[in-house]
Structures are given as structure tokens and as C-alpha cells.
Z-matrix of the N, CA and C atoms (Angstrom, degrees):
N
C 1 1.448
C 2 1.527 1 108.06
N 3 1.308 2 115.74 1 133.66
C 4 1.465 3 119.82 2 179.77
C 5 1.525 4 110.76 3 -70.77
N 6 1.317 5 114.91 4 143.67
C 7 1.463 6 120.53 5 179.62
C 8 1.530 7 110.76 6 -63.22
N 9 1.323 8 116.90 7 -33.45
C 10 1.459 9 120.85 8 179.22
C 11 1.530 10 111.05 9 -58.75
N 12 1.323 11 117.01 10 -40.70
C 13 1.466 12 120.67 11 178.42
C 14 1.522 13 110.96 12 -64.80
N 15 1.322 14 116.15 13 -41.34
C 16 1.470 15 119.35 14 177.31
C 17 1.522 16 110.88 15 -60.98
N 18 1.324 17 116.23 16 -41.34
C 19 1.467 18 120.59 17 -179.25
C 20 1.527 19 110.37 18 -62.71
N 21 1.327 20 117.22 19 -43.83
C 22 1.472 21 121.00 20 179.29
C 23 1.529 22 110.15 21 -60.35
N 24 1.323 23 116.43 22 -46.22
C 25 1.461 24 120.39 23 -178.36
C 26 1.526 25 110.90 24 -67.71
N 27 1.331 26 117.00 25 -43.99
C 28 1.457 27 119.92 26 -179.94
C 29 1.523 28 111.44 27 -63.91
N 30 1.332 29 117.46 28 -36.23
C 31 1.459 30 120.98 29 176.40
C 32 1.524 31 110.10 30 -63.63
N 33 1.322 32 117.03 31 -43.37
C 34 1.460 33 120.68 32 176.80
C 35 1.534 34 110.19 33 -58.35
N 36 1.320 35 116.40 34 -46.05
C 37 1.469 36 120.62 35 -177.44
C 38 1.530 37 111.71 36 -65.54
N 39 1.334 38 116.74 37 -34.39
C 40 1.471 39 120.09 38 178.61
C 41 1.522 40 112.11 39 -69.84
N 42 1.325 41 116.81 40 -32.72
C 43 1.461 42 120.14 41 -174.08
C 44 1.529 43 113.52 42 -94.95
N 45 1.322 44 117.13 43 -2.58
C 46 1.466 45 120.93 44 178.58
C 47 1.532 46 108.94 45 -126.73
N 48 1.317 47 116.01 46 135.20
C 49 1.459 48 121.41 47 178.95
C 50 1.521 49 108.07 48 -115.29
N 51 1.323 50 114.97 49 87.36
C 52 1.461 51 120.00 50 -178.38
C 53 1.529 52 108.94 51 -146.23
N 54 1.312 53 115.29 52 168.84
C 55 1.462 54 120.45 53 176.21
C 56 1.528 55 109.07 54 -61.92
N 57 1.322 56 115.82 55 -41.19
C 58 1.464 57 121.50 56 179.79
C 59 1.528 58 110.79 57 -58.43
N 60 1.325 59 117.18 58 -49.83
C 61 1.470 60 120.06 59 -177.85
C 62 1.532 61 111.65 60 -65.48
N 63 1.315 62 117.28 61 -34.36
C 64 1.469 63 120.41 62 178.59
C 65 1.520 64 111.38 63 -68.14
N 66 1.339 65 117.08 64 -39.89
C 67 1.466 66 120.66 65 178.18
C 68 1.527 67 110.74 66 -68.35
N 69 1.325 68 116.28 67 -39.92
C 70 1.464 69 119.71 68 177.89
C 71 1.524 70 109.76 69 -64.55
N 72 1.318 71 117.20 70 -42.07
C 73 1.456 72 120.90 71 178.42
C 74 1.526 73 111.16 72 -60.13
N 75 1.324 74 116.50 73 -39.58
C 76 1.466 75 120.96 74 177.33
C 77 1.534 76 110.47 75 -60.93
N 78 1.330 77 116.37 76 -40.13
C 79 1.459 78 120.61 77 179.61
C 80 1.531 79 111.42 78 -68.35
N 81 1.317 80 117.06 79 -37.78
C 82 1.469 81 120.01 80 176.57
C 83 1.524 82 109.47 81 -64.40
N 84 1.333 83 116.87 82 -43.41
C 85 1.464 84 120.23 83 176.89
C 86 1.527 85 110.76 84 -58.85
N 87 1.324 86 116.77 85 -38.63
C 88 1.461 87 120.93 86 178.64
C 89 1.531 88 110.88 87 -64.32
N 90 1.315 89 117.49 88 -30.39
C 91 1.462 90 120.88 89 -177.02
C 92 1.529 91 112.46 90 -68.41
N 93 1.318 92 117.86 91 -18.05
C 94 1.456 93 121.44 92 177.66
C 95 1.530 94 111.87 93 -78.23
N 96 1.316 95 117.87 94 -16.87
C 97 1.465 96 122.88 95 -179.39
C 98 1.528 97 108.32 96 -103.36
N 99 1.307 98 116.33 97 110.42
C 100 1.470 99 121.04 98 -175.70
C 101 1.533 100 112.33 99 -64.85
N 102 1.318 101 118.32 100 -20.35
C 103 1.453 102 121.19 101 -178.49
C 104 1.523 103 114.35 102 -90.50
N 105 1.307 104 117.26 103 0.32
C 106 1.462 105 121.88 104 -176.91
C 107 1.520 106 111.46 105 -72.09
N 108 1.315 107 115.15 106 137.25
C 109 1.461 108 121.75 107 174.48
C 110 1.521 109 107.05 108 -115.23
N 111 1.323 110 115.53 109 124.12
C 112 1.458 111 121.11 110 -177.54
C 113 1.534 112 109.17 111 -76.90
N 114 1.326 113 116.02 112 139.18
C 115 1.466 114 120.63 113 178.83
C 116 1.526 115 109.65 114 -77.48
N 117 1.318 116 115.88 115 160.48
C 118 1.463 117 120.38 116 176.95
C 119 1.527 118 110.82 117 -60.55
N 120 1.326 119 116.12 118 -39.40
C 121 1.462 120 121.08 119 179.45
C 122 1.534 121 110.86 120 -61.32
N 123 1.340 122 116.41 121 -45.00
C 124 1.460 123 120.17 122 179.00
C 125 1.528 124 111.23 123 -65.88
N 126 1.316 125 117.28 124 -38.87
C 127 1.467 126 121.41 125 179.18
C 128 1.529 127 110.85 126 -63.65
N 129 1.328 128 116.79 127 -43.14
C 130 1.462 129 120.54 128 178.40
C 131 1.524 130 111.37 129 -65.80
N 132 1.337 131 116.19 130 -40.38
C 133 1.468 132 120.64 131 177.34
C 134 1.524 133 110.03 132 -59.68
N 135 1.324 134 116.83 133 -47.08
C 136 1.457 135 121.00 134 -178.37
C 137 1.526 136 111.40 135 -63.77
N 138 1.306 137 117.66 136 -41.19
C 139 1.468 138 121.21 137 177.06
C 140 1.536 139 110.99 138 -60.72
N 141 1.317 140 116.33 139 -42.61
C 142 1.467 141 121.05 140 179.64
C 143 1.530 142 110.67 141 -64.38
N 144 1.326 143 116.79 142 -43.15
C 145 1.459 144 121.30 143 179.48
C 146 1.532 145 109.96 144 -62.47
N 147 1.318 146 116.85 145 -43.30
C 148 1.465 147 121.27 146 179.56
C 149 1.521 148 110.24 147 -61.70
N 150 1.312 149 117.23 148 -45.63
C 151 1.470 150 121.24 149 -179.20
C 152 1.527 151 112.23 150 -61.18
N 153 1.322 152 117.14 151 -33.31
C 154 1.465 153 121.34 152 -175.24
C 155 1.526 154 113.58 153 -92.40
N 156 1.333 155 117.05 154 -12.54
C 157 1.474 156 120.30 155 -175.05
C 158 1.522 157 111.76 156 -70.24
N 159 1.332 158 115.95 157 132.07
C 160 1.463 159 121.73 158 -178.96
C 161 1.529 160 112.39 159 -99.52
N 162 1.335 161 117.04 160 -26.50
C 163 1.464 162 121.78 161 177.95
C 164 1.530 163 108.18 162 -75.22
N 165 1.335 164 116.65 163 112.71
C 166 1.463 165 120.60 164 -173.51
C 167 1.524 166 113.04 165 -63.92
N 168 1.320 167 117.38 166 -37.60
C 169 1.463 168 120.67 167 179.70
C 170 1.529 169 110.43 168 -64.69
N 171 1.317 170 116.16 169 -45.76
C 172 1.461 171 120.71 170 178.31
C 173 1.523 172 110.26 171 -66.53
N 174 1.320 173 117.35 172 -39.61
C 175 1.460 174 121.28 173 179.47
C 176 1.531 175 110.97 174 -60.29
N 177 1.324 176 117.04 175 -45.01
C 178 1.465 177 120.79 176 178.36
C 179 1.526 178 111.15 177 -63.28
N 180 1.327 179 117.06 178 -39.95
C 181 1.461 180 121.04 179 178.70
C 182 1.534 181 110.36 180 -64.90
N 183 1.324 182 116.76 181 -41.22
C 184 1.467 183 120.51 182 178.39
C 185 1.523 184 111.17 183 -67.08
N 186 1.333 185 117.51 184 -36.19
C 187 1.462 186 120.70 185 176.66
C 188 1.521 187 110.49 186 -64.01
N 189 1.329 188 116.08 187 -39.66
C 190 1.454 189 119.79 188 178.16
C 191 1.537 190 110.70 189 -66.51
N 192 1.319 191 117.06 190 -38.71
C 193 1.465 192 121.23 191 175.49
C 194 1.520 193 110.02 192 -61.86
N 195 1.312 194 117.01 193 -44.42
C 196 1.466 195 122.01 194 179.28
C 197 1.538 196 110.82 195 -59.97
N 198 1.305 197 116.60 196 -47.15
C 199 1.473 198 120.61 197 179.24
C 200 1.516 199 111.00 198 -61.84
N 201 1.332 200 116.20 199 -40.53
C 202 1.455 201 120.87 200 -178.27
C 203 1.529 202 111.36 201 -67.39
N 204 1.325 203 117.52 202 -44.06
C 205 1.467 204 121.26 203 -177.44
C 206 1.525 205 112.85 204 -74.22
N 207 1.309 206 117.32 205 -28.52
C 208 1.462 207 120.52 206 -174.68
C 209 1.527 208 113.58 207 -97.77
N 210 1.305 209 117.14 208 15.54
C 211 1.477 210 120.69 209 178.09
C 212 1.492 211 111.30 210 -63.91
């Protein structure tokens, strides 16, 4: 996963205080641990967030996070 994508997502999480941003932040934190296995619930949440995201830059970053976590 590119560091630029992490920065975009982390910036979003810092500037928004919601359940969504907290869950996304948890997933970004998981991406730093190569041994992490994403749960089905987290994978479905991320897919839903990606489908609903209107900001194209953030959407691309979330797609990259999804690809990285679901390898």
C-alpha cells in the first residue's frame, strides 16, 4: 500500500469524528501489521464505505487499503 494513500485516509480520520472514521482508522492501523487478518465484518464494512464514498481521492485510497488487507 502506498504511503500517500495512508496519509489521505489518516487525514480523513483526523478531521472527522464518527464511528465510520474510527473503524477506518482501525483498519489503517491493521495495515501496518503484516500478520493481520481482516475479519469478514471489517471487509464488508470497507466495501460498503468504498461504494458510498463520493471523494474520488479518498475512494481510491480506500480501494488500495481494501486490496492490501484482503490479499
